[in-house]
Backbone as a chain_set.jsonl record, in Angstrom:
{"seq": "MIPIGKVGEIAGGEEDGRFVKIKQLPDRPPSYLILLAQGPDFAEGCGDYWVKDSEDLEEFINEAWWTITWLPLDGQNIE", "coords": {"N": [[95.984, 122.861, 70.402], [93.253, 122.158, 67.958], [92.646, 122.24, 64.883], [89.664, 124.039, 63.073], [87.856, 123.319, 60.573], [89.687, 122.286, 58.81], [90.925, 120.14, 56.706], [92.663, 116.867, 57.592], [95.409, 114.664, 57.977], [94.582, 111.316, 58.98], [96.942, 109.307, 60.999], [97.39, 106.768, 63.136], [95.516, 104.966, 65.5], [92.541, 102.992, 65.033], [91.655, 104.311, 62.623], [93.393, 105.113, 60.79], [94.69, 106.612, 58.272], [92.766, 107.447, 56.93], [90.986, 110.759, 56.24], [90.69, 113.514, 58.175], [88.193, 116.052, 59.356], [86.958, 119.22, 61.55], [83.886, 120.108, 62.435], [82.624, 122.571, 63.904], [79.193, 123.01, 65.141], [76.067, 125.615, 65.708], [75.586, 125.496, 68.3], [74.915, 126.368, 71.887], [77.091, 126.206, 74.315], [79.343, 125.425, 71.643], [79.328, 122.497, 70.026], [80.576, 119.787, 68.612], [81.228, 118.211, 65.217], [82.634, 115.111, 64.379], [84.104, 114.774, 61.464], [84.715, 111.894, 58.928], [86.557, 110.715, 56.368], [87.86, 108.446, 53.2], [89.21, 110.205, 51.234], [90.704, 113.014, 50.857], [88.615, 114.945, 49.43], [86.606, 113.934, 50.98], [84.603, 112.632, 49.771], [83.641, 109.92, 49.34], [83.399, 107.015, 51.569], [82.49, 107.771, 54.125], [81.999, 109.171, 57.463], [81.081, 110.238, 60.899], [81.618, 111.38, 63.991], [80.08, 112.791, 67.22], [80.727, 115.435, 69.607], [80.423, 116.56, 72.874], [81.699, 119.116, 73.39], [84.188, 121.417, 73.267], [86.983, 120.275, 75.415], [85.453, 117.588, 75.631], [86.4, 117.371, 72.249], [89.218, 117.505, 72.493], [90.087, 115.397, 74.385], [88.618, 113.435, 72.552], [90.028, 113.215, 70.679], [92.983, 112.64, 71.771], [92.099, 110.298, 73.042], [91.641, 108.684, 70.497], [94.329, 108.153, 69.802], [95.354, 109.534, 67.604], [97.743, 110.882, 65.431], [97.247, 113.653, 63.983], [98.156, 114.73, 60.832], [97.737, 117.984, 59.128], [96.438, 119.32, 56.381], [97.812, 121.789, 54.008], [95.737, 124.761, 53.327], [95.403, 125.527, 50.622], [93.294, 124.87, 47.971], [91.266, 123.453, 49.954], [88.024, 123.146, 50.412], [86.189, 123.833, 53.217], [83.326, 123.767, 54.367]], "CA": [[94.771, 123.425, 69.636], [92.164, 121.458, 67.173], [92.079, 123.595, 64.301], [88.46, 123.737, 62.92], [87.084, 123.488, 59.015], [91.204, 122.201, 58.189], [91.569, 118.756, 56.454], [93.501, 116.369, 57.928], [95.422, 113.231, 57.505], [94.924, 110.188, 60.7], [98.024, 108.304, 61.032], [97.422, 105.866, 64.182], [94.404, 104.266, 65.693], [91.348, 102.576, 63.862], [91.129, 105.353, 61.266], [94.987, 105.09, 60.365], [95.253, 106.663, 56.295], [91.934, 107.954, 56.511], [91.024, 111.928, 56.583], [89.636, 114.234, 59.302], [87.758, 117.638, 59.568], [86.007, 119.266, 62.878], [83.1, 121.559, 62.545], [81.692, 123.357, 65.003], [78.008, 123.447, 64.971], [76.181, 126.329, 66.527], [75.228, 124.857, 70.185], [75.383, 127.257, 72.952], [78.278, 126.234, 73.914], [79.423, 125.133, 70.907], [79.08, 121.11, 69.904], [82.135, 119.472, 67.023], [80.99, 117.302, 64.56], [84.291, 115.075, 63.918], [83.89, 113.967, 59.576], [86.283, 111.491, 58.498], [86.754, 110.186, 54.677], [88.666, 107.754, 52.86], [90.02, 110.722, 50.603], [90.666, 114.82, 51.783], [87.686, 115.567, 48.766], [85.14, 114.273, 51.761], [83.278, 112.076, 48.789], [83.287, 108.428, 49.533], [83.856, 106.346, 52.782], [82.678, 108.934, 55.074], [81.14, 108.748, 58.613], [81.329, 111.12, 61.617], [81.286, 110.877, 65.241], [79.662, 113.842, 67.785], [81.103, 115.198, 70.503], [79.544, 118.033, 73.301], [82.173, 120.507, 74.19], [85.517, 121.586, 72.938], [86.849, 119.664, 76.15], [85.522, 116.446, 74.947], [86.66, 117.653, 71.872], [90.547, 117.014, 72.845], [90.073, 114.265, 75.033], [88.126, 112.334, 72.006], [91.221, 112.964, 69.802], [93.695, 111.866, 72.845], [91.941, 108.818, 73.528], [91.794, 107.184, 69.37], [95.133, 107.621, 69.347], [95.518, 109.773, 66.447], [98.512, 111.877, 65.278], [96.728, 114.048, 62.321], [99.187, 115.991, 59.641], [96.752, 118.97, 58.921], [97.122, 120.05, 54.767], [97.814, 123.444, 53.538], [94.463, 125.421, 53.123], [95.211, 125.616, 49.38], [92.172, 124.472, 47.584], [90.225, 122.511, 51.065], [86.45, 122.829, 51.06], [85.927, 124.311, 54.307], [82.366, 124.436, 54.711]], "C": [[94.536, 122.786, 68.048], [92.171, 122.013, 66.679], [90.554, 122.989, 63.445], [88.124, 124.339, 61.424], [88.824, 123.23, 58.377], [90.582, 120.561, 58.27], [92.824, 118.851, 57.1], [93.762, 114.865, 58.113], [95.455, 111.99, 58.831], [96.176, 109.729, 60.459], [97.679, 107.507, 62.837], [95.977, 105.297, 64.238], [93.465, 103.406, 64.778], [91.112, 103.542, 62.885], [92.482, 106.129, 60.452], [95.012, 104.88, 59.005], [93.591, 106.824, 56.521], [91.692, 109.732, 56.705], [89.952, 112.815, 57.423], [89.173, 115.277, 59.013], [86.846, 118.044, 60.232], [85.296, 119.936, 61.977], [82.609, 121.462, 63.659], [80.647, 123.913, 64.763], [77.312, 124.864, 65.935], [75.263, 126.393, 67.959], [75.516, 126.097, 70.348], [75.883, 126.264, 73.978], [78.785, 125.687, 72.985], [79.861, 123.124, 70.788], [80.227, 120.56, 68.527], [81.047, 117.969, 66.815], [82.458, 116.693, 64.134], [83.951, 114.302, 62.451], [85.322, 113.204, 59.283], [85.582, 110.633, 57.077], [87.926, 108.923, 54.676], [89.818, 108.613, 52.011], [89.598, 112.604, 50.871], [89.661, 115.699, 51.23], [86.092, 115.247, 50.325], [84.107, 113.291, 50.477], [83.122, 110.666, 48.761], [83.913, 107.765, 51.08], [83.666, 107.056, 54.501], [81.814, 108.795, 56.133], [81.893, 110.083, 59.969], [81.155, 110.736, 63.757], [80.502, 112.791, 65.985], [80.465, 114.069, 69.132], [80.214, 116.733, 71.396], [80.435, 119.628, 73.633], [83.855, 120.467, 73.175], [86.718, 120.654, 73.585], [86.917, 118.29, 75.603], [86.131, 116.424, 73.506], [88.794, 116.926, 71.66], [90.694, 115.874, 72.956], [89.948, 113.1, 73.773], [89.698, 111.93, 71.205], [92.499, 112.381, 70.224], [93.823, 110.523, 72.703], [91.823, 107.74, 71.97], [93.302, 107.062, 69.152], [96.029, 108.089, 68.232], [96.816, 110.815, 66.438], [97.759, 112.299, 63.66], [98.086, 115.145, 61.85], [97.851, 117.01, 58.758], [97.585, 119.786, 57.161], [96.773, 121.12, 54.794], [96.197, 123.582, 53.284], [94.413, 125.797, 51.667], [94.156, 124.792, 48.909], [91.467, 123.238, 48.268], [89.367, 123.672, 50.795], [86.606, 122.79, 52.459], [84.608, 124.446, 54.893], [81.605, 123.522, 55.438]], "O": [[95.366, 122.871, 67.142], [91.754, 123.043, 67.208], [90.351, 121.794, 63.231], [88.121, 125.538, 61.146], [89.189, 123.999, 57.487], [90.063, 119.944, 59.2], [93.645, 119.751, 57.279], [92.908, 114.003, 58.32], [96.451, 111.916, 59.549], [96.442, 109.866, 59.265], [97.968, 108.317, 63.718], [95.307, 105.161, 63.214], [93.887, 103.213, 63.638], [90.054, 103.379, 62.277], [92.574, 107.181, 59.82], [95.199, 103.813, 58.42], [93.115, 105.811, 56.01], [92.468, 110.098, 57.587], [88.725, 112.794, 57.332], [89.846, 115.757, 58.101], [85.739, 117.585, 59.95], [85.761, 120.349, 60.915], [82.23, 120.475, 64.29], [80.631, 125.046, 64.282], [78.005, 125.206, 66.892], [74.488, 127.24, 68.402], [76.083, 126.863, 69.568], [75.06, 125.5, 74.482], [78.933, 124.616, 73.573], [80.698, 122.643, 71.552], [80.448, 121.293, 67.563], [80.469, 117.176, 67.558], [83.34, 117.413, 63.665], [83.513, 113.153, 62.515], [86.486, 113.603, 59.343], [84.47, 110.133, 56.906], [88.621, 108.522, 55.61], [90.977, 108.209, 51.916], [88.511, 113.166, 51.01], [89.421, 116.791, 51.745], [85.1, 115.933, 50.571], [82.883, 113.426, 50.474], [82.275, 110.269, 47.962], [84.96, 108.223, 51.537], [84.315, 106.939, 55.541], [80.742, 108.265, 55.842], [82.988, 110.635, 59.86], [80.564, 109.855, 64.382], [80.473, 113.786, 65.262], [80.857, 113.087, 69.761], [79.612, 117.643, 70.826], [80.024, 120.743, 73.956], [84.358, 119.512, 72.582], [87.505, 120.171, 72.771], [87.955, 117.772, 75.189], [86.529, 115.279, 73.297], [89.296, 116.136, 70.861], [91.23, 115.156, 72.113], [90.702, 112.128, 73.717], [90.291, 110.854, 71.144], [93.168, 111.723, 69.427], [94.768, 109.779, 72.443], [91.872, 106.511, 72.012], [93.722, 106.122, 68.477], [97.055, 107.521, 67.858], [96.927, 111.564, 67.409], [97.706, 111.637, 62.623], [98.695, 116.025, 62.459], [97.188, 116.543, 57.832], [98.621, 120.403, 56.914], [95.776, 121.583, 55.347], [95.501, 122.59, 53.068], [93.397, 126.409, 51.337], [94.075, 123.765, 49.582], [91.11, 122.243, 47.638], [89.714, 124.85, 50.875], [87.125, 121.797, 52.97], [84.531, 125.165, 55.889], [80.539, 123.87, 55.945]]}, "num_chains": 1, "name": "protein.A"}
């Protein structure tokens, strides 16, 4: 299961060393933004991807060859 709103550090693939946060959008069914940044505060080097549903989200993460270490929630801004 991929945590929504939690920050993770990526190892592997083209985004190695960057940070990721998944944001659920209010569509029906929900779609998702995959937010990327150079640091866990998402202040610089930001970019994103969009996927249409939870199945595409899981497929995207698997095809990207990412191993994600999800960080503790303490101090995270999960908006």
